[in-house]
N, C-alpha and C positions, 0 to 999 in steps of 0.2 A: 376486458375489464379494464374500467378507468381508476385512477388512483382514489377517487372519493367510493367507488363501490368496494374496492379491494380493502381500505381501512375501515369500511362500515362494516364489512364481513368477517371481519377477524376478532377473535376475543382477546380482551386486554391481558398481557402477560407481564408480570413484574421479573425482571432480571436485574441481580446486582452488578450484573457486568455491563448491562445496557439500560440506564435509567430512562425515564419517559422524557421525550424531548419537548423543546418549545422554542419558538421564534423570539420569544420576549427574553432578552439578556438578563433584567432582573431577576427571573425566574431560576438563573442558575447563580448558586452563591460562589463567591470566590474560593477556588479549593485550597486546602489548607496541607494537602499531603496524606492526610487520614482517612481520606475517601477510597474506596476500592479502586475506581478507576484511574485515581492519582496516586497511588502509594509507591508506585515505582520511579515516576517521573520527578527529576531535580527541579523543581518550580523556580528555585532562586536562579536558575541559569536561564529562564524564559525572558527575561528582559521586561517583566511586568504584563506581557500580553495576556497572560491568564486573569489580571486583574483590571486594571483600567489604562494601561498605557496607550498613547495613541496609536492608531493603525492607518494613518494617512499618509505614510510615506510614499514616496516616488523613485527610491535609489535604485532603480533596476531599469533593463532594457528589454523588449519584448519583441521575437520575430516569429515568423508564421510561413511554413512552407507546405504547400499542398496541391494535389491535381486540380484542374481548372474547375472540374464539376462541383468540387467541395465549396460551400458558402461558409463565411467567416463574418459574424456581425458583431458589432458592440452595441450593447442596448444600456441605457441609463435609466430605465423607468422601474427597474425592479421586477419586472414581470415574471423572469425566469427563476426567481430564487425560490427554490423547493419544487421546482419542474420534475425533479426525478424521485420524488417522495420523500427527499430529504427533511427531517425536522430534527436541528440541533439538539444533540444530547450531552453537551457539555459547554461551558461559557465561551471558550475559544472560537469554537465554530459559530455560536450565535453572534458573538461579537463581529468575527469576520464576514458573516452574511449580511449584517446590519450596516456594516461600516465600509464594505465594498464599494467604490464610485462606480462602477459598471460591470457588466456581465460579458464576456466573451463567449460566443456561441457558435460552436464548431458542427456543422450539419453534413451528413453523409447523405445523399439524395436516396429515395427508394430505387431499389435495384441496381443501384451502381455497385460494381465491382473495381476497386483501386487497384491500380497496377503498382504503386508505389505506396509508402507510408505519409500519412501528415505528420509534419513535426511542429510543434510549440516549443518555443525555446525562451525561458527565463533566465535572464543574466543579473544577479545583484552587484551592485556598483558601491555598496555601504550597508553597515548594519546600525546606523544610528537612529533611523527611524523606522518602525515597524511598518508593514504592509498588509493590507487586507486586500485578497484577491477572490474572484468567482469566475469559474469557467465551467461550462456546460457542453457535453459531447452527445450529440445524438445521432446514432445509427437508424435511418428509416427504414421500413418494411423491406426485407429480402436483399439488403444491401450486404456488402462484405469489404471490410476495412481495418487498417491498423493505424493507431494514431500514437506517436511517441511524445511524451512530456519530457523536456529535459530542464533541470534547474543547475545552475552554475554560478560561480561567483560568491560574494560576501552579501548576506542579506538577513534581515529579520521578517519572515512571511509566516501569515496565518491566512490558509486559504481552504475554500470549499471546491471540490470538483465533482459535478453533479453528471451522471452519465445513464442515458436511457437508451436501451436496445430493445426497438420495436420487433413486434413478431417477425420471425423468420430470419432475422438479422444475424450476422454473424461479426463480431467486432472485438479487436485485440487492443488494450491500452497497456502501453509500456511506460512506467514512470520511472525515470533515472535521476537520483540526487547525487550529483557530484560536486557537491559545494566545497568552497574553502574551508579551512579548519575554524574559522570563527562564526560561520552561519548558524541561524536557529530556524527551524522550519518545523511548524505544527501543522499538519495536512489533514484533510477530512475527504474521503472519495465515498461518494454512495451511488450503486448501481440498481436500477430497476430493469428486471429482463423479462422481455415478453413471451408470449406463446411460442415454444419450438426453437427460440433464440439460442444462440451461443455467445458467451461472454468470457474472455481471457483477460485477466489483469497480471501483470509482471511488474513487481515493486523492487527496483533495485538502488540500494543506498551505501554509498562509500564515505561521502564527506561529511562536513558539518561538524559543530560541538554538541549541541543536541537536535535530534530529528526523530519526531513522533508521528506517525501515520495511523489514523484510525479508516479501517476500511469496511464498509458494510454492503450488504447485497441482499434485495428481495425480488420476487417474482409476481409479475402481474397476470400469469396465466401457466397452463401446465404444459410441461415438455423442455421448460427452458434450464440451461445448464451454464454453470458458473465455474471456472477455473481461475485459483489465484495462486501464483507462483512468486516466490520472494527469494531475493539474494542480498546478503548485508555483510559487510565487514568492519568492525570497530576497532580502531587503534587507541592507543593510551588516552586516556580522559574522555573519550567520546561515549556519549550516551545515544543509542539506537534502540527505538521502541516501535513495536507493530502490534495492532491490536486489530483483529479481524472479528467480524460478526455475519455469519450467514443466517437468514431470517426465511426459512421455507414457508412461504405464504400459499403457496398453491401445489396440488398434487402432482406426482411423477415429474417432482423437479431434481437436479443433480447439483452437487457442488464439492470440490476435490481442491484441498488447500495442500500445498507443500512449501514452506519456507526453510532455505538452510542459511546459515552464518557461521562467521570465524572471528575470532576474537584475538589480539594481541597487544601486549603493552600494560602498564600499571593503571589501573581503574579503568580499564576499558570495560563497557556494561551494554549488555544487549537484553531487551525484555520481548518476548513473544506471547501474546494473549490470543487464544483462538477460543472462538465460542458459536456454536451452531445451535438454533432454536427451531425444533420441529413441531410446528402448532398441529392442533387437532385436523385441521383440513387437509394437512400435507402429507396424505397417504400415498404409499408406493414411492417414497423418495430415496434416493441414495446420497451419502454424504461421508466424507471421510477428512480429516486434517492431520498434519504430520509437520513436526518442526525438528529439525537436526542441529545441532551447535556443535563446532570444533574448536577447542581450546588450545591455542598456539604455545602461549606462554604464562607464566605465572602471574597472579595480580588480576586476572581477568574475573568477571561474574556474569554468567548466562542465566536469566530466568526465563522459564518456559512454563506456561500454563494452559494446556488444552482443555475444553469444555465441552459438554452436551446437554442440551436440555430439550427433553422429550415430551410430547404431550400426547402422543399417540403410538401404539404398538404396531400400526398397521404399516411398516415400512419395508423396504427392501434391504437396506443395510446402513451401518452408522457405525464409526470407530473413530478413534484418534492415537496418535503415538507422539512420543517426545523423547529425545535424547541429547545428553550433553556428555562430551567424551574428549580425551585428549586423542593424540596420534594412536593409531592402532598398531601396537607393538609387532604383531605379526606380518603385517604390511611392510614395515620399517625393516624388519630382519629379512623377509623375502628380496628386498631391493638392495639392501647393504650386503648381502650375499652373493649378489651379482655384479659387486665392484663398485656399486653407486654409493657416493657420500651421502652422509647422514643429512646434510642441508638438502642436498639435490633430492634424496628420497623424500624428504618432508614437502618439498615443492610440487613433486608429483602427486604425493598423496592429497594436497589441497587442489590442485587443480582437477583430479579425479572426482573429487567431493564436489564442485561446482560444476563440472561440466556438463552433466545430464541434464540441469535445469537451463545453462546457457544454450544449449542446443534446441531447447524448445520454445526460444523466443521468437524464431521465424523471421528475423530480419537479419540477414549475414554480415553486414556492416558492423551492426551493434555486436553481434557475437564475437567478432574478432577484436573490436576495442575493449570489451569487457574481460576478455582473457588477457589482454594486455595490462588493463588496470589490475586485474588480480596478481598479475607477476608484480606490479609497482607497489602494491600494498605490501607483498610478502618481502620485498626488498628492503622495508623499512626496518624490519625485524628479524623476521624467520631466517632469511637468506644471507644476512651478515655472515660474511665469512665462508660463503659455500665454495666449494672447488668445482 
């Protein structure tokens, strides 16, 4: 089913969490913070990219490491913009798509099975000039691959990442935001999943001053499956926001979302908005979304809002869960009764909280480094004075 046929076959459904999209920047008003999709975001800290601040910066370096069979092309004709079915539904996405100077296209050939991941690394070298970027990842039919996106250094970035998973393909995309403390990143990821294709997205956020990710998925045929996993850790003053939208546009499709976050320090703020739309054509689908937050110190705020919009009752299952809590007193008591100090007990609880997600990434070297990063984050506050 082509994108044109898919879009033509679907009834228009209005959602206050997912406004109608447009490539026209002027169709998106400058947000004020009173809009539903912007009410949690600290607009004053976005350095004007939500309004009209230029997005022509070049203060970054980019590196690419991949097996020989993977193609990487840089196109400047704009032909790839919207190739995944992405239609910008906020002003920053529309501006970034319009002002990106080129598109980087990463293609995994049909039936290729990659023995090692593809790595794309962006390292910012300054925050003075904001930058627009556009990346397209295509997994051709019956291929199998993992792509790792790494964001490091200092930068003001607005980007769109478009992902196409063709029929029968299996693709995992791991996105790691390990920014310096002054970085601002507003990212948009959209994936279109083909017939009987499988897609896993792992979104990991540790650094930055303000990081906001909008991740959306739809389906071009039945049998497709989407898994979205997220891990984030907010320190004092940080704002980390994840907004997810699963659009079941075909029957017998699946989506499973699990995001976990920890907060520590004064005015640490995390936001998780999950939304799943089950259209009339999407009979026999299965979906579940879950968000868990662990508050480690006083002065933090975690907002978590799961949503389901259901247009048909002919489904296999749909559900959601959300919880925000402090340390489990019973767990701490159990550990301390065995001679473990309070701080060490807290460390073990946090590692246990994250480890089940870390083990699902599927890239051993990343799993080891992420465990070390969690340890480093804890050392900033929770583990001070640990015995």
